[in-house]
Backbone as JSON Lines, residues from 0, in Angstrom:
{"i":0,"aa":"X","n":[0.85,-1.18,0.0],"ca":[0.0,0.0,0.0],"c":[0.89,1.24,0.0]}
{"i":1,"aa":"X","n":[0.66,2.15,-0.96],"ca":[1.52,3.34,-1.03],"c":[1.29,4.28,0.15]}
{"i":2,"aa":"X","n":[2.31,5.05,0.42],"ca":[2.22,6.06,1.46],"c":[1.23,7.14,1.03]}
{"i":3,"aa":"X","n":[0.6,7.82,1.99],"ca":[-0.29,8.93,1.6],"c":[0.55,10.16,1.27]}
{"i":4,"aa":"X","n":[0.05,11.01,0.39],"ca":[0.77,12.24,0.1],"c":[0.81,13.14,1.34]}
{"i":5,"aa":"X","n":[1.87,13.91,1.47],"ca":[1.99,14.84,2.6],"c":[1.48,16.21,2.16]}
{"i":6,"aa":"X","n":[0.38,16.6,2.73],"ca":[-0.21,17.9,2.43],"c":[0.52,18.99,3.21]}
{"i":7,"aa":"X","n":[0.43,20.22,2.73],"ca":[1.11,21.35,3.37],"c":[0.76,21.45,4.85]}
{"i":8,"aa":"X","n":[-0.5,21.25,5.18],"ca":[-0.94,21.4,6.57],"c":[-0.34,20.34,7.49]}
{"i":9,"aa":"X","n":[0.07,19.22,6.94],"ca":[0.64,18.12,7.73],"c":[2.16,18.08,7.66]}
{"i":10,"aa":"X","n":[2.76,19.0,6.91],"ca":[4.19,18.93,6.64],"c":[5.01,19.53,7.78]}
{"i":11,"aa":"X","n":[6.2,18.97,7.95],"ca":[7.16,19.55,8.9],"c":[7.69,20.85,8.28]}
{"i":12,"aa":"X","n":[8.27,21.72,9.11],"ca":[8.7,23.04,8.6],"c":[9.62,23.0,7.38]}
{"i":13,"aa":"X","n":[10.59,22.07,7.32],"ca":[11.49,22.04,6.17],"c":[10.77,21.64,4.89]}
{"i":14,"aa":"X","n":[9.75,20.81,5.0],"ca":[8.94,20.43,3.83],"c":[8.07,21.62,3.42]}
{"i":15,"aa":"X","n":[7.47,22.28,4.39],"ca":[6.65,23.45,4.09],"c":[7.46,24.51,3.36]}
{"i":16,"aa":"X","n":[8.7,24.69,3.75],"ca":[9.56,25.69,3.1],"c":[9.79,25.34,1.63]}
{"i":17,"aa":"X","n":[10.02,24.06,1.34],"ca":[10.19,23.64,-0.06],"c":[8.88,23.82,-0.82]}
{"i":18,"aa":"X","n":[7.79,23.41,-0.23],"ca":[6.48,23.58,-0.87],"c":[6.26,25.06,-1.22]}
{"i":19,"aa":"X","n":[6.55,25.95,-0.27],"ca":[6.36,27.38,-0.51],"c":[7.22,27.86,-1.67]}
{"i":20,"aa":"X","n":[8.45,27.36,-1.75],"ca":[9.34,27.75,-2.85],"c":[8.81,27.22,-4.18]}
{"i":21,"aa":"X","n":[8.33,25.99,-4.21],"ca":[7.77,25.42,-5.44],"c":[6.58,26.27,-5.9]}
{"i":22,"aa":"X","n":[5.68,26.57,-4.98],"ca":[4.49,27.34,-5.34],"c":[4.86,28.74,-5.83]}
{"i":23,"aa":"X","n":[5.81,29.37,-5.18],"ca":[6.23,30.72,-5.6],"c":[6.94,30.68,-6.94]}
{"i":24,"aa":"X","n":[7.84,29.72,-7.11],"ca":[8.61,29.62,-8.35],"c":[7.72,29.31,-9.53]}
{"i":25,"aa":"X","n":[6.78,28.41,-9.34],"ca":[5.9,27.98,-10.44],"c":[4.6,28.76,-10.51]}
{"i":26,"aa":"X","n":[4.36,29.63,-9.53],"ca":[3.13,30.42,-9.47],"c":[1.9,29.53,-9.54]}
{"i":27,"aa":"X","n":[1.87,28.55,-8.62],"ca":[0.75,27.61,-8.53],"c":[0.2,27.61,-7.1]}
{"i":28,"aa":"X","n":[-1.07,27.26,-6.94],"ca":[-1.67,27.28,-5.6],"c":[-1.28,26.09,-4.73]}
{"i":29,"aa":"X","n":[-0.83,25.0,-5.33],"ca":[-0.47,23.8,-4.58],"c":[0.63,23.06,-5.33]}
{"i":30,"aa":"X","n":[1.34,22.2,-4.64],"ca":[2.39,21.4,-5.28],"c":[1.78,20.12,-5.85]}
{"i":31,"aa":"X","n":[2.43,19.58,-6.86],"ca":[1.99,18.32,-7.47],"c":[2.19,17.15,-6.52]}
{"i":32,"aa":"X","n":[1.48,16.07,-6.82],"ca":[1.57,14.86,-6.0],"c":[2.99,14.31,-5.91]}
{"i":33,"aa":"X","n":[3.78,14.47,-6.97],"ca":[5.17,13.99,-6.94],"c":[5.89,14.54,-5.72]}
{"i":34,"aa":"X","n":[5.79,15.85,-5.52],"ca":[6.47,16.48,-4.39],"c":[5.89,16.02,-3.06]}
{"i":35,"aa":"X","n":[4.58,15.84,-3.03],"ca":[3.92,15.4,-1.79],"c":[4.34,13.98,-1.4]}
{"i":36,"aa":"X","n":[4.73,13.19,-2.36],"ca":[5.16,11.83,-2.05],"c":[6.63,11.79,-1.63]}
{"i":37,"aa":"X","n":[7.49,12.49,-2.36],"ca":[8.9,12.43,-1.98],"c":[9.17,13.24,-0.71]}
{"i":38,"aa":"X","n":[8.17,14.01,-0.26],"ca":[8.29,14.74,1.01],"c":[8.4,13.81,2.2]}
{"i":39,"aa":"X","n":[8.13,12.53,2.0],"ca":[8.33,11.56,3.09],"c":[9.79,11.5,3.5]}
{"i":40,"aa":"X","n":[10.68,11.95,2.62],"ca":[12.1,12.06,2.97],"c":[12.53,13.49,2.65]}
{"i":41,"aa":"X","n":[12.42,14.4,3.63],"ca":[12.68,15.82,3.37],"c":[14.01,16.12,2.68]}
{"i":42,"aa":"X","n":[15.12,15.42,2.98],"ca":[16.35,15.72,2.25],"c":[16.24,15.42,0.75]}
{"i":43,"aa":"X","n":[15.52,14.35,0.39],"ca":[15.32,14.03,-1.03],"c":[14.44,15.09,-1.69]}
{"i":44,"aa":"X","n":[13.42,15.52,-1.0],"ca":[12.55,16.58,-1.52],"c":[13.36,17.83,-1.81]}
{"i":45,"aa":"X","n":[14.13,18.29,-0.84],"ca":[14.9,19.52,-1.01],"c":[15.95,19.38,-2.11]}
{"i":46,"aa":"X","n":[16.67,18.28,-2.11],"ca":[17.73,18.06,-3.11],"c":[17.14,17.98,-4.52]}
{"i":47,"aa":"X","n":[16.03,17.26,-4.67],"ca":[15.4,17.1,-5.97],"c":[14.87,18.43,-6.48]}
{"i":48,"aa":"X","n":[14.21,19.19,-5.61],"ca":[13.67,20.49,-6.03],"c":[14.8,21.44,-6.42]}
{"i":49,"aa":"X","n":[15.86,21.5,-5.61],"ca":[16.98,22.38,-5.93],"c":[17.61,22.01,-7.27]}
{"i":50,"aa":"X","n":[17.81,20.72,-7.5],"ca":[18.4,20.27,-8.76],"c":[17.48,20.56,-9.94]}
{"i":51,"aa":"X","n":[16.19,20.28,-9.78],"ca":[15.25,20.52,-10.87],"c":[15.18,22.0,-11.21]}
{"i":52,"aa":"X","n":[15.14,22.85,-10.2],"ca":[15.11,24.3,-10.44],"c":[16.33,24.74,-11.25]}
{"i":53,"aa":"X","n":[17.48,24.22,-10.88],"ca":[18.71,24.59,-11.57],"c":[18.73,24.07,-13.01]}
{"i":54,"aa":"X","n":[18.42,22.8,-13.18],"ca":[18.5,22.18,-14.5],"c":[17.44,22.75,-15.46]}
{"i":55,"aa":"X","n":[16.26,23.01,-14.97],"ca":[15.17,23.44,-15.85],"c":[15.11,24.96,-16.05]}
{"i":56,"aa":"X","n":[15.99,25.7,-15.39],"ca":[16.03,27.16,-15.57],"c":[16.48,27.48,-16.99]}
{"i":57,"aa":"X","n":[16.08,28.66,-17.49],"ca":[16.55,29.05,-18.82],"c":[18.08,29.06,-18.87]}
{"i":58,"aa":"X","n":[18.59,28.61,-20.0],"ca":[20.04,28.56,-20.19],"c":[20.32,28.48,-21.67]}
{"i":59,"aa":"X","n":[21.28,27.65,-22.06],"ca":[21.58,27.46,-23.48],"c":[20.39,26.85,-24.2]}
{"i":60,"aa":"X","n":[19.59,26.06,-23.48],"ca":[18.33,25.51,-24.03],"c":[17.18,26.29,-23.41]}
{"i":61,"aa":"X","n":[16.19,26.63,-24.21],"ca":[15.06,27.35,-23.64],"c":[14.16,26.39,-22.87]}
{"i":62,"aa":"X","n":[13.32,26.92,-21.98],"ca":[12.48,26.06,-21.13],"c":[11.59,25.09,-21.9]}
{"i":63,"aa":"X","n":[11.05,25.5,-23.07],"ca":[10.21,24.57,-23.84],"c":[11.01,23.37,-24.31]}
{"i":64,"aa":"X","n":[12.2,23.6,-24.82],"ca":[13.04,22.49,-25.28],"c":[13.34,21.56,-24.1]}
{"i":65,"aa":"X","n":[13.65,22.13,-22.95],"ca":[13.94,21.29,-21.77],"c":[12.73,20.45,-21.38]}
{"i":66,"aa":"X","n":[11.53,21.04,-21.41],"ca":[10.32,20.28,-21.07],"c":[10.08,19.17,-22.08]}
{"i":67,"aa":"X","n":[10.32,19.45,-23.36],"ca":[10.13,18.43,-24.39],"c":[11.14,17.29,-24.23]}
{"i":68,"aa":"X","n":[12.36,17.61,-23.86],"ca":[13.35,16.56,-23.58],"c":[12.89,15.73,-22.39]}
{"i":69,"aa":"X","n":[12.36,16.4,-21.38],"ca":[11.87,15.68,-20.19],"c":[10.74,14.73,-20.59]}
{"i":70,"aa":"X","n":[9.85,15.17,-21.47],"ca":[8.78,14.29,-21.96],"c":[9.38,13.09,-22.68]}
{"i":71,"aa":"X","n":[10.34,13.34,-23.57],"ca":[10.95,12.26,-24.35],"c":[11.59,11.2,-23.45]}
{"i":72,"aa":"X","n":[12.34,11.64,-22.47],"ca":[12.99,10.69,-21.55],"c":[11.93,9.96,-20.73]}
{"i":73,"aa":"X","n":[10.89,10.67,-20.32],"ca":[9.82,10.05,-19.53],"c":[9.08,8.99,-20.33]}
{"i":74,"aa":"X","n":[8.88,9.23,-21.63],"ca":[8.25,8.22,-22.49],"c":[9.13,6.99,-22.54]}
{"i":75,"aa":"X","n":[10.42,7.19,-22.76],"ca":[11.36,6.07,-22.84],"c":[11.41,5.29,-21.53]}
{"i":76,"aa":"X","n":[11.31,6.01,-20.41],"ca":[11.34,5.35,-19.09],"c":[9.97,4.86,-18.63]}
{"i":77,"aa":"X","n":[8.94,5.11,-19.45],"ca":[7.58,4.66,-19.15],"c":[7.06,5.23,-17.83]}
{"i":78,"aa":"X","n":[7.33,6.52,-17.6],"ca":[6.84,7.19,-16.39],"c":[5.62,8.03,-16.75]}
{"i":79,"aa":"X","n":[4.45,7.45,-16.61],"ca":[3.2,8.11,-16.97],"c":[3.05,9.45,-16.25]}
{"i":80,"aa":"X","n":[3.38,9.46,-14.97],"ca":[3.25,10.7,-14.21],"c":[4.1,11.81,-14.81]}
{"i":81,"aa":"X","n":[5.35,11.5,-15.1],"ca":[6.27,12.5,-15.64],"c":[5.9,12.91,-17.07]}
{"i":82,"aa":"X","n":[5.41,11.95,-17.85],"ca":[4.97,12.29,-19.21],"c":[3.89,13.36,-19.13]}
{"i":83,"aa":"X","n":[2.86,13.1,-18.35],"ca":[1.72,14.02,-18.29],"c":[2.09,15.35,-17.64]}
{"i":84,"aa":"X","n":[2.88,15.3,-16.6],"ca":[3.27,16.52,-15.91],"c":[4.1,17.43,-16.8]}
{"i":85,"aa":"X","n":[5.08,16.86,-17.49],"ca":[5.96,17.68,-18.32],"c":[5.33,18.01,-19.68]}
{"i":86,"aa":"X","n":[4.41,17.17,-20.14],"ca":[3.65,17.54,-21.34],"c":[2.81,18.77,-21.03]}
{"i":87,"aa":"X","n":[2.17,18.78,-19.87],"ca":[1.36,19.94,-19.48],"c":[2.24,21.19,-19.38]}
{"i":88,"aa":"X","n":[3.42,21.05,-18.8],"ca":[4.34,22.19,-18.7],"c":[4.76,22.66,-20.08]}
{"i":89,"aa":"X","n":[5.07,21.72,-20.97],"ca":[5.48,22.08,-22.33],"c":[4.34,22.78,-23.07]}
{"i":90,"aa":"X","n":[3.15,22.31,-22.89],"ca":[2.0,22.94,-23.55],"c":[1.78,24.35,-23.01]}
{"i":91,"aa":"X","n":[1.97,24.55,-21.7],"ca":[1.87,25.91,-21.14],"c":[2.92,26.84,-21.75]}
{"i":92,"aa":"X","n":[4.05,26.26,-22.14],"ca":[5.12,27.05,-22.76],"c":[4.96,27.18,-24.27]}
{"i":93,"aa":"X","n":[3.89,26.59,-24.82],"ca":[3.59,26.78,-26.23],"c":[3.74,25.57,-27.13]}
{"i":94,"aa":"X","n":[4.05,24.4,-26.59],"ca":[4.17,23.22,-27.44],"c":[2.83,22.95,-28.13]}
{"i":95,"aa":"X","n":[2.87,22.75,-29.45],"ca":[1.66,22.48,-30.23],"c":[1.46,20.97,-30.38]}
{"i":96,"aa":"X","n":[0.28,20.6,-30.88],"ca":[0.02,19.19,-31.18],"c":[1.0,18.67,-32.22]}
{"i":97,"aa":"X","n":[1.33,19.51,-33.2],"ca":[2.27,19.09,-34.24],"c":[3.66,18.84,-33.63]}
{"i":98,"aa":"X","n":[4.09,19.7,-32.73],"ca":[5.39,19.5,-32.08],"c":[5.38,18.23,-31.23]}
{"i":99,"aa":"X","n":[4.28,18.0,-30.52],"ca":[4.18,16.79,-29.71],"c":[4.23,15.56,-30.6]}
{"i":100,"aa":"X","n":[3.54,15.6,-31.75],"ca":[3.56,14.48,-32.68],"c":[4.96,14.2,-33.21]}
{"i":101,"aa":"X","n":[5.68,15.24,-33.57],"ca":[7.06,15.05,-34.04],"c":[7.96,14.54,-32.92]}
{"i":102,"aa":"X","n":[7.75,15.06,-31.73],"ca":[8.54,14.59,-30.58],"c":[8.34,13.09,-30.39]}
{"i":103,"aa":"X","n":[7.08,12.63,-30.44],"ca":[6.82,11.2,-30.26],"c":[7.42,10.39,-31.39]}
{"i":104,"aa":"X","n":[7.42,10.94,-32.61],"ca":[8.04,10.23,-33.75],"c":[9.54,10.09,-33.53]}
{"i":105,"aa":"X","n":[10.18,11.13,-33.04],"ca":[11.62,11.07,-32.77],"c":[11.9,10.08,-31.64]}
{"i":106,"aa":"X","n":[11.11,10.12,-30.58],"ca":[11.29,9.18,-29.46],"c":[11.16,7.74,-29.96]}
{"i":107,"aa":"X","n":[10.12,7.48,-30.74],"ca":[9.91,6.13,-31.26],"c":[11.06,5.68,-32.15]}
{"i":108,"aa":"X","n":[11.5,6.56,-33.02],"ca":[12.6,6.21,-33.94],"c":[13.9,6.01,-33.18]}
{"i":109,"aa":"X","n":[14.18,6.88,-32.22],"ca":[15.41,6.74,-31.44],"c":[15.41,5.42,-30.68]}
{"i":110,"aa":"X","n":[14.27,5.06,-30.09],"ca":[14.19,3.79,-29.38],"c":[14.39,2.6,-30.32]}
{"i":111,"aa":"X","n":[13.76,2.68,-31.49],"ca":[13.9,1.57,-32.44],"c":[15.35,1.42,-32.91]}
{"i":112,"aa":"X","n":[15.96,2.52,-33.34],"ca":[17.33,2.42,-33.86],"c":[18.33,2.08,-32.75]}
{"i":113,"aa":"X","n":[18.08,2.56,-31.53],"ca":[18.94,2.19,-30.41],"c":[18.89,0.68,-30.17]}
{"i":114,"aa":"X","n":[17.7,0.11,-30.2],"ca":[17.54,-1.33,-29.96],"c":[18.21,-2.14,-31.07]}
{"i":115,"aa":"X","n":[18.06,-1.66,-32.31],"ca":[18.71,-2.35,-33.43],"c":[20.23,-2.3,-33.28]}
{"i":116,"aa":"X","n":[20.76,-1.14,-32.93],"ca":[22.22,-1.01,-32.77],"c":[22.72,-1.91,-31.64]}
{"i":117,"aa":"X","n":[21.96,-1.99,-30.55],"ca":[22.33,-2.86,-29.43],"c":[22.22,-4.32,-29.84]}
{"i":118,"aa":"X","n":[21.11,-4.68,-30.47],"ca":[20.88,-6.07,-30.86],"c":[21.91,-6.59,-31.86]}
{"i":119,"aa":"X","n":[22.26,-5.73,-32.81],"ca":[23.27,-6.13,-33.8],"c":[24.69,-5.89,-33.31]}
{"i":120,"aa":"X","n":[24.83,-5.34,-32.12],"ca":[26.14,-5.04,-31.54],"c":[27.01,-4.26,-32.52]}
{"i":121,"aa":"X","n":[26.44,-3.17,-33.04],"ca":[27.11,-2.35,-34.04],"c":[28.31,-1.64,-33.41]}
{"i":122,"aa":"X","n":[29.47,-1.84,-34.04],"ca":[30.68,-1.17,-33.56],"c":[30.66,0.29,-33.98]}
{"i":123,"aa":"X","n":[31.23,1.14,-33.15],"ca":[31.28,2.57,-33.43],"c":[32.21,2.83,-34.62]}
{"i":124,"aa":"X","n":[31.75,3.61,-35.59],"ca":[32.55,3.98,-36.73],"c":[33.79,4.75,-36.26]}
{"i":125,"aa":"X","n":[34.89,4.56,-36.94],"ca":[36.15,5.23,-36.59],"c":[35.96,6.74,-36.51]}
{"i":126,"aa":"X","n":[35.26,7.31,-37.5],"ca":[35.1,8.75,-37.55],"c":[34.22,9.31,-36.42]}
{"i":127,"aa":"X","n":[33.51,8.45,-35.71],"ca":[32.66,8.88,-34.59],"c":[33.36,8.76,-33.24]}
{"i":128,"aa":"X","n":[34.56,8.2,-33.25],"ca":[35.3,8.03,-31.99],"c":[35.94,9.31,-31.55]}
């Protein structure tokens, strides 16, 4: 039986502080269930939020590209929660149905060709080393 999510009202002060930062940073009224579940271990909650904030901040890649990459990896890892969460974030940032369709085509093709390369034990070309 899974643990219950930790709501803000039931959270210890260090968890409440992370929740408040998530809500302020994302401008949302409540945190997602993902955060409420990993809050069972406050150090993991804080470390994960700090890392995610840093990695997903604007940089050489814009936030939409980062969200689309997150969707692609989540599809490959079969994480339904992460697929839907980051798809929603990407759509808020402007991802269209056409972009989502192309993203899924690339994910599918990358998975297929990766499996073929692994199955055939393809050696790396000299020029790619």
